[in-house]
N, C-alpha and C positions, 0 to 999 in steps of 0.2 A: 334167935338167929345169931350165928357168929358173924360179926362184921369184920372184914379184913382191913388192913391198914389203909388201903386205897381201893375204892369201889369205882365201877364205871361212871357213876354219877359224879363222884368227886373229881374225876379226871376229865369231865366234860363229854362223856359218851352218852348216846341215846340210841334207841331203836328207831331206824328210819321207817317211814310209811312205805307200804308196798308199791304205791304209785311213783315213788321217787326213782331216779334212774338206777338200772341194774348193771352190774358187771356180768352176772351170770345167773342161771337157774340150776339148782341141784335136784337130781332125781335118782331114785334107786330102781333099776330095771326089775320088773316082776319075775319071780322065779318059783314062787310057792303055789302050786295048783290048789292047795287047800284054802287059800284066801278067796278063791272064786270057784268053789266046787260046781262042776258041771258047765262052767262058762269060761274056763281059763284060756281055751284055744284062741279066743278073739282078743284077749287083753294085751299081749305083746304087740299086736298090730296097732291097737289103739295108742299104746305108749309110743310106738314109732311115729304115728301121726302127730302126737303132741311134741315130740322132739323135733320133727320137721318144722312145725309152726314156730317153735321157740328159737331154733337155730337160725331161722331167717332174720331174727331180730336181736339176738344176744347169744353169748356163749352158753353152752350146756355142759355141766359136769355130770357124767353118768356113771353111777356106781354099779358094777357088775360082779358076779360071784368069783370068776376066775378067767384064765386066758381063753379057755374053750368058749365060755359064755361071751367074752368080748368078740371073738371071731364070729360067732353066730349073730350077735346083735349088730355088728358092723354090716353084715350081709343084709339083714332085715332093713336097716336104716337106709342103705344104698338103694334097695328096691323101693322103699317108700319115698325116695327123693329128698332125703334130708341132706343138709350140707355138712358132711363129715369133717370138714376143716374147722367147723365151729363146735365140735363135740370132743371133749376130753374124757377119756375112760379111766376109771380107777377100780382096780381089782381088789375089792374089799368084801369079804363075806358078810351077809346080812340075814336077818330073820324074815323081814317083809319090806314092802315098798312105800310106806307112808312117810315120806321124807319131811313133811310139814311138822310132824310130831317128834320124830327121832333125830332130825338134822339139827345143825347149829342155828342158834338165833343170833344174828349179827347185830353189833352196835357200831356206831361211828362217831368220831369226835368232830369238832368244828373245823379241823384242818383236813378232814377226809380220811383220817387213819381208821382202819377197820380193826375190830377185835371180836371175839366170840364169847358168848355166855353159854356155858355147857351145863344145862340143867339135866337132872337125871330123867331118863326115860324108863318106865317100868311096865311097858305093855298095856298102858291104860288101866293099870291095877286090875287086869283081867286075864292076861295070857302069860304063860310061863316062859315062852321063848322071846326074850327081849334083850338079852345081854350083848349080842352082836350089834344090834341097832344102837344100843347105848354108847357104843364106841365111836359112832360116826362123827360127832362134833369134835372130839379130840383128834381124830385122824385129819379132819379138815383144817383144824388149827395148825397142826404140824405141817401139813402140805403147804398152806399159805404163809406159814411163818408169822402168825399173828398172835397177839396176847390172848390168853384164855382164862376166863373166870369160871369157877365151879361154885355156884351159890349153895350154901350149906345152912342147916338148921342145928342149933345147939340148945336143947332143953334139958333142964336138970333131971327130969323124970324119964327122958328118952335119950338113947344113945345118939350122938351127933350123926347126921346123915345128910346126903345131898338133897337139895330141894327138888321135888318132882314138878315138872311143868312141861306141857306139850304146846307146840306152836299153834295148833288149831284151837286151843282154848283161849287165845288172846287175839286182839286186833288193835292196832295203834294208828293214831293220826300223825305221828312223827314229831309232834310239838308238845307231848306231855300227857295226852289223854289215851286211855286204854279201855277197851270193852272186854268183858268176860262174863261168866255165869256163876251164880251161886251153886247150881247143881254140880258143876264140875269141880270148882275149887274149894267150896265150903261144906258140901254134904259129907257126913261121916261115912256114907256107904261107898263113896268113890275111893277112899283109902289112898289118896295121893300123899298127903302130908297130915296124917291123923294128929289131932291135938293142937293144931296150929290155928290161931285166931285170924279173924278178918284183918285186924290191924297188922299182925305179923306178915300176912300175905301181901298187903299193900306196901309195907315197908320193904319187902324183898323186891317187889316190882319197881319201887322208887330207886333203890340202890343200884340194881343191875340193869334196868332198861331205861332209866332216866324218866320215869313216870311221875307226874304231879297229881293226876286225877284218875281214879278207877270208877268206871260206870258199870254197875252190876246189873246184868240181866238175871232173870229167874231161871227158867229151864230151857232145854233144847227141844228138838223135835222127835217125833215117834220114829223108832227104828235105829236111832243113834246109839251105838254101843260104847261111845266114849264118855258117857255121862254128861252130855250137854255141851259139846264144843260150840263156841260162839261163831265159828266160821261157817256153820250151817244156817245161821239165823240172822246175824246182825254184823254189818261191816261198815267201816269208814269209807267214804268215797272221796272226801277231801277233808281239810282241817275241821270244818264246821258242818259237814253234811254226812248223814248216816243213812245207809240203806238197810231196811229191816223187812224180814219176811212176815207176811200176814196170811191168815186163813179165814175167810168169811163164813165157811160152812160150820155152823155151830155144832154139828154132829161129829165133826172130825176131831180126833184127840189133840191136834195141833192148834185148834182155835183158841182155847183158853190160855195156854202158856204164851202164845205169840201175841195175843191181845194184851196180856199183862206186860210183856216186854215193850210193846208199843207205848203203853201208858207210861212206863218208866222213862222211855226216851223222850217223850213229850214233856215230862217234868224235869228232865236233866238240864243242866246249864253248863256253858263253857266256863273256864276259869275266870273269864271277864264278865260272867253273869248273863250272857245272852243265850237264847234258845238255839238248839241245833236245828238245821234244816233236815227234816225227816222225809225220806223217799220210801214209799211202800212197794214191796216186791211180792208178786203173787207166788203161791206154791203150786207145783204141778199136782195133778191128781195122784192119789196113792199109787206107788209102784210096789207091786207084790210079786215075789217069786218063791215057789215052793211053800206057799202059805205064809211067808214072812214079809212084813213090811220093811222096806229099806229106807234109809234117810235121804231120799231124793229132794234136792233143794237147789234153786237157782243161785242162792247166796254163796254157794261154794265155788265162785268164780276165781280166776287167777289173773292178776295184772302183771304183764311183762312189758318190755319196752315197746310202746306204740300199739299195744294190743290188749284186749280183754277176752279171755277164753271163758265161756260160760257153758256149764253142762245143760244138755237138752234131753227130753224124755219122751219124744213122740207125743207131745201134748199140745193142745191149743194155746196154753199159756206160754209155751216156748217163745212164740213170736212176741207176745206181750212183754215178757221179761227181757228179751233181746232189745226191743225198742226202748225200754226203760234204761237199760245200761248204755245204749247208744246216746241217749239224752244226757245221762249223768257224766259219761266219758266222751265228750264230742271230739276230742283229739286222738282217740284210739279207735282202731279197727275192732269191732266187736264180732267175735266168731263163736258160733254155737258148735259144741262138740257132743255128738251123740253118746250118752253115758248110761243107757239102760243096763248094759252088761257091766260097765265099770262099777256102778253103784252097788252091785251085788257083793262086792268086796267091802261094802259099808264105808266107802270113801269116794271122793270125786276129784276134780281138778285141783282145787286148793290143797287138798290133803296130800296129793302126790308130789307137790312142788315146794321148794324153799328158795327164796331169793337171796342172792348175794349182792348187796348194794354196791354201786359204783363208788370209787374213791376220789 
């Protein structure tokens, strides 16, 4: 990896935790019907409801395709009751709407100064249409007039290229610990950064996100086409508390990988040598559409100012999971958002959002 003269870590920057105060949330308005084949008609209205909920608590930056799209979206948001005074529109063409993975990953220094780490997005090493989405972090950095770093890898046998990383593949506690999965960042089949070692990956996370400790989970859940994103399975709730999905049904393909992840978390220690507090979160029953299992999980919740938005799936465990989050986040209003249609796009509430920390 090519190390620049000054890295975010050297200058005192770190990636804040999601529960820390936000300046805003960034979203991309859905516009590609092929992302939700057969169900797209309901998706814009669901996004309008998400914008309504978020705009009541913080500013929303909404990326739309063009002027015509902005006019249409404004009309929808007005009908949905969203506070348009809290919504800023940006006419930037995009490929799809999963802002967690293609959007900027913000870092902040001790004085509250923001900067952006602009990792390469390559469509989860799976889709060909990703180049417009890859431009989003740079556009945001220019708009906000903040410093931007582009982490790069420089190997003698491989041409130097930008480091590939998606926001959904990591979760942090804001004081140096990070969760991720081996399936996503280390497996050769995922083709994010081929030929890169675990040590090199951890070094990049240390330099650019201010990380001291990487806690490696094994695999993600069935139906996930991102090769095991951690935001579907295991999330920090506070500095020393981790929420993790479990599946007691031994016949379910999620049982084994989630049990192994739980065992790894129980064996993990904080940098001070203490055990983490582990909170187990149930899984909904399998959600299947057109014969395909989709990655339905309550762990794909999003924390905004004063609120936790959690996907629900018309399942008895919806109530159980909502109650667990209410206990873990007693100072937040916990709101369930019906996501059976949304998850057909293979992503949910955390996947569609990206937080901009307060300064």
